[in-house]
C-alpha positions as CSV (number, residue, x, y, z in Angstrom):
1,X,-37.4,2.2,-0.4
2,X,-34.3,2.4,-2.5
3,X,-32.9,5.3,-0.4
4,X,-33.4,3.3,2.8
5,X,-31.7,0.3,1.3
6,X,-28.7,2.4,0.2
7,X,-28.6,4.0,3.6
8,X,-28.5,0.6,5.3
9,X,-25.7,-0.5,2.9
10,X,-23.6,2.6,3.8
11,X,-24.3,2.0,7.5
12,X,-23.3,-1.6,7.2
13,X,-20.1,-0.8,5.3
14,X,-19.1,1.9,7.9
15,X,-19.9,-0.5,10.8
16,X,-17.8,-3.3,9.2
17,X,-14.9,-0.8,8.6
18,X,-15.0,0.3,12.2
19,X,-15.2,-3.2,13.5
20,X,-12.2,-4.4,11.4
21,X,-10.0,-1.4,12.3
22,X,-10.9,-1.9,16.0
23,X,-9.9,-5.6,15.7
24,X,-6.6,-4.6,14.1
25,X,-5.9,-2.0,16.7
26,X,-6.9,-4.3,19.6
27,X,-4.7,-7.2,18.5
28,X,-1.8,-5.0,17.2
29,X,-1.8,-7.2,14.1
30,X,-0.5,-4.4,11.8
31,X,2.8,-4.3,13.7
32,X,2.9,-8.1,13.9
33,X,2.6,-8.1,10.1
34,X,5.4,-5.4,9.8
35,X,7.6,-7.5,12.1
36,X,7.1,-10.6,10.0
37,X,7.9,-8.8,6.8
38,X,11.0,-7.3,8.4
39,X,12.2,-10.7,9.7
40,X,11.8,-12.2,6.2
41,X,13.6,-9.3,4.4
42,X,16.5,-8.9,6.9
43,X,18.6,-11.9,5.6
44,X,18.4,-10.5,2.1
45,X,19.6,-7.1,3.2
46,X,22.3,-8.5,5.4
47,X,23.8,-10.4,2.5
48,X,23.9,-7.5,0.0
49,X,27.4,-6.4,-1.0
50,X,28.2,-3.1,0.7
51,X,30.1,-0.4,-1.2
52,X,31.5,1.1,2.0
53,X,32.0,0.2,5.6
54,X,30.4,2.2,8.4
């Protein structure tokens, strides 16, 4: 009985992981998060003093 319960727990964890990763892939939310972080960090890096000009 313990082995069956452990097997069910592992199966549920794997199914949840697959479901979450599919939702992230389908909605492209990882790149939306990266874009949000990039937009928030850009003004900081734009205002840094540069030691040379390109």
